[in-house]
MARZALO-38274 format. One record per residue (C-alpha): residue number from 1; residue in one letter; z, x, y. Coordinates in pm, 1 decimal. Layout:
# MARZALO-38274
R   num   residuo          z          x          y
R   NUM         A          Z          X          Y
...
***
This chain:
# MARZALO-38274
R   num   residuo          z          x          y
R     1         M    13876.9     -674.4    -9331.4
R     2         S    14081.1     -972.4    -9440.0
R     3         V    14282.2     -968.4    -9760.1
R     4         V    14373.4    -1259.6    -9986.4
R     5         S    14633.4    -1232.4   -10263.1
R     6         T    14553.3    -1381.3   -10602.5
R     7         L    14768.2    -1532.6   -10876.4
R     8         L    14831.7    -1181.9   -11012.4
R     9         P    15045.3     -940.5   -10807.7
R    10         G    14837.5     -650.6   -10674.6
R    11         V    14498.5     -807.6   -10748.2
R    12         L    14337.0     -865.7   -10408.8
R    13         L    14022.5    -1031.8   -10275.6
R    14         L    13888.0     -846.6    -9972.9
R    15         D    13644.2     -989.6    -9723.0
R    16         A    13441.3     -701.1    -9584.5
R    17         R    13346.2     -690.1    -9216.6
R    18         V    13000.3     -842.1    -9178.8
R    19         F    12784.7     -807.2    -8869.0
R    20         R    12494.6    -1053.2    -8847.9
R    21         D    12213.7    -1078.1    -8596.0
R    22         E    11846.2    -1172.4    -8585.4
R    23         R    11757.0     -855.4    -8780.1
R    24         G    11982.2     -936.4    -9073.8
R    25         V    12320.4     -811.4    -9186.8
R    26         F    12524.6     -492.2    -9169.0
R    27         V    12836.0     -467.9    -9387.0
R    28         E    13124.0     -222.1    -9380.8
R    29         A    13150.0     -227.8    -9758.9
R    30         Y    13414.2       44.7    -9784.4
R    31         R    13669.3      169.8    -9531.1
R    32         A    13945.4      387.3    -9675.5
R    33         D    14166.5      343.8    -9367.1
R    34         L    14155.8      -36.9    -9385.7
R    35         L    14215.8      -35.7    -9760.6
R    36         R    14511.9      197.6    -9714.5
R    37         E    14667.5      -57.4    -9477.4
R    38         H    14677.8     -294.1    -9776.0
R    39         G    14822.3      -44.1   -10022.9
R    40         I    14491.0       63.7   -10175.6
R    41         D    14501.4      439.3   -10148.3
R    42         H    14285.2      593.0   -10420.0
R    43         G    14049.3      882.4   -10424.6
R    44         F    13783.1      688.6   -10610.8
R    45         V    13598.4      932.6   -10838.4
R    46         Q    13332.5      730.2   -11020.2
R    47         L    13084.7      460.1   -10917.7
R    48         N    12946.1      235.1   -11192.5
R    49         Q    12669.4      -22.1   -11168.3
R    50         S    12548.8     -282.8   -11411.9
R    51         R    12252.1     -516.6   -11400.4
R    52         S    12285.9     -815.9   -11629.1
R    53         V    12100.1    -1138.2   -11702.6
R    54         R    12236.0    -1492.8   -11689.3
R    55         G    12496.5    -1562.2   -11957.1
R    56         T    12594.4    -1196.9   -12009.6
R    57         L    12967.3    -1138.7   -12038.2
R    58         R    13094.7     -784.8   -11991.8
R    59         G    13461.8     -738.3   -12075.2
R    60         M    13748.5     -761.7   -12110.0
R    61         H    13814.8     -385.5   -12068.7
R    62         W    14079.7     -141.6   -11950.8
R    63         Q    14156.8      229.9   -11983.6
R    64         W    14494.3      323.1   -12128.8
R    65         R    14485.2      705.7   -12146.7
R    66         R    14339.1      743.1   -11797.6
R    67         P    14419.5      410.3   -11628.9
R    68         Q    14170.8      305.7   -11363.2
R    69         A    14200.6       94.1   -11053.7
R    70         K    13866.5      -65.0   -10961.7
R    71         L    13706.0     -190.0   -10645.0
R    72         V    13438.3     -438.2   -10755.6
R    73         R    13150.9     -588.7   -10559.5
R    74         V    12842.5     -788.3   -10645.6
R    75         T    12531.5     -650.9   -10473.8
R    76         S    12293.0     -919.9   -10601.1
R    77         G    12348.7    -1252.4   -10772.3
R    78         T    12668.9    -1430.1   -10869.7
R    79         V    12935.4    -1357.7   -11130.5
R    80         Y    13261.0    -1512.8   -11242.9
R    81         D    13500.9    -1218.0   -11238.5
R    82         V    13821.9    -1223.4   -11444.3
R    83         V    14131.6    -1003.3   -11443.7
R    84         V    14410.3    -1011.9   -11707.4
R    85         D    14750.1     -843.1   -11676.4
R    86         V    14792.1     -600.4   -11971.1
R    87         R    15103.7     -420.9   -11843.4
R    88         R    15369.5     -409.0   -12113.8
R    89         G    15684.0     -587.4   -11991.0
R    90         S    15518.4     -739.1   -11684.3
R    91         P    15636.6    -1090.5   -11593.7
R    92         T    15267.9    -1190.0   -11571.7
R    93         F    15161.9    -1018.7   -11898.1
R    94         G    14865.0    -1200.0   -12052.9
R    95         R    14800.7    -1415.1   -11745.2
R    96         W    14457.8    -1418.1   -11587.2
R    97         C    14283.4    -1508.8   -11266.0
R    98         G    13915.1    -1575.6   -11212.7
R    99         I    13710.6    -1553.0   -10894.6
R   100         T    13345.4    -1629.0   -10827.9
R   101         L    13188.9    -1332.8   -10650.4
R   102         E    12854.6    -1381.3   -10476.4
R   103         A    12647.0    -1104.7   -10322.1
R   104         E    12589.9    -1315.1   -10011.4
R   105         R    12964.9    -1331.5    -9939.2
R   106         F    13012.1     -950.5    -9932.1
R   107         Q    13356.4     -963.6   -10093.8
R   108         L    13537.9     -691.5   -10283.0
R   109         L    13783.6     -745.6   -10564.5
R   110         Y    14059.8     -489.4   -10604.9
R   111         V    14179.6     -454.5   -10965.1
R   112         P    14483.7     -223.7   -11000.3
R   113         A    14538.3       -7.9   -11307.6
R   114         G    14706.9     -210.8   -11579.5
R   115         F    14465.6     -502.1   -11573.7
R   116         A    14176.0     -585.0   -11803.6
R   117         H    13855.6     -663.6   -11618.5
R   118         G    13536.3     -848.0   -11704.6
R   119         F    13276.6    -1086.3   -11570.3
R   120         C    13005.3    -1327.1   -11673.3
R   121         V    12674.7    -1367.5   -11492.8
R   122         L    12603.5    -1707.9   -11336.8
R   123         S    12273.2    -1623.7   -11161.4
R   124         D    11942.0    -1525.0   -11321.4
R   125         V    12032.8    -1157.9   -11267.5
R   126         A    12336.5     -988.8   -11113.3
R   127         D    12408.5     -634.3   -11003.3
R   128         V    12774.8     -533.1   -11000.1
R   129         E    12911.5     -206.2   -10863.2
R   130         Y    13263.1      -80.6   -10903.6
R   131         L    13443.0      224.8   -10782.1
R   132         C    13696.4      367.7   -11026.9
R   133         S    14007.8      569.9   -10947.1
R   134         D    13973.1      786.2   -11260.3
R   135         L    13692.5      900.0   -11485.6
R   136         Y    13584.6      695.5   -11786.7
R   137         D    13750.8      809.2   -12110.0
R   138         P    13575.1      662.3   -12415.9
R   139         Q    13871.7      755.8   -12637.4
R   140         G    14110.0      567.3   -12407.8
R   141         E    13913.3      245.7   -12369.2
R   142         A    14063.5      -81.6   -12487.4
R   143         G    13969.5     -445.4   -12468.4
R   144         L    14049.8     -797.9   -12568.6
R   145         P    13820.4    -1079.0   -12685.4
R   146         W    13660.3    -1289.1   -12413.9
R   147         D    13786.5    -1598.6   -12598.5
R   148         D    14134.1    -1477.0   -12702.3
R   149         P    14326.9    -1803.5   -12752.8
R   150         G    14653.0    -1638.7   -12643.4
R   151         V    14503.0    -1567.7   -12300.2
R   152         A    14283.5    -1880.9   -12281.9
R   153         I    14046.2    -1777.6   -12002.9
R   154         A    13851.5    -2079.3   -11872.3
R   155         W    13506.5    -1920.1   -11864.0
R   156         P    13223.2    -2124.3   -11709.2
R   157         I    13000.4    -2048.4   -12012.5
R   158         D    13032.2    -2133.9   -12382.5
R   159         S    12806.1    -1887.9   -12565.4
R   160         P    12785.8    -1559.4   -12374.1
R   161         L    12563.8    -1261.8   -12448.7
R   162         L    12805.7     -994.8   -12573.9
R   163         S    12778.0     -631.2   -12679.8
R   164         P    12879.6     -547.9   -13038.6
R   165         K    13182.0     -363.5   -12895.7
R   166         D    13293.5     -668.5   -12699.4
R   167         R    13268.8     -882.2   -13014.1
R   168         A    13514.2     -655.6   -13197.7
R   169         H    13816.8     -624.3   -12966.5
R   170         P    14156.6     -718.4   -13115.2
R   171         R    14359.0     -999.8   -12960.9
R   172         L    14606.6     -923.2   -12687.0
R   173         A    14959.1     -881.3   -12822.9
R   174         A    15269.7     -727.4   -12667.7
R   175         D    15298.4     -470.0   -12948.8
R   176         R    14954.5     -310.8   -12902.5
R   177         H    14968.5       68.4   -12857.4
R   178         D    14700.1       65.8   -12586.5
R   179         L    14884.5     -136.8   -12322.7
R   180         L    15005.5       17.2   -11999.1
***
């Protein structure tokens, strides 16, 4: 497994071990020992999956009462995945990084607790799975608008399909009670 740092400290892009032959592909999608070597040592407790159509944008979300680290992978299709630092007092607070994740590349994105996460779908359909280090807490969920001008994410789409919840998030500000 090779690991690439991103613009945000702790957010890592992981290239899984892929074995190809005339039959197809075998992927070591998760190896706790190899992740531990790179400081990722969670007992992941929940696996989520979404299937979304082109133009869907899911995010930008985080958990503040039960903060979650996530290990994200695309199992079909292509997404533009975005992470925003929402840690109060962090030198990179409000900064973001975006990475195109394609199922055919077998990559994993590690998102530590303290970062908002979201993605938009670039293919006709995309399936995204993510392991979470803590259970979902609906009372501790927070988010920011996909188009928050203070964060200024450069999304590759202009008019995404959004849930009503994702349309209603307040802007990111340093004085929000739900930051980590």
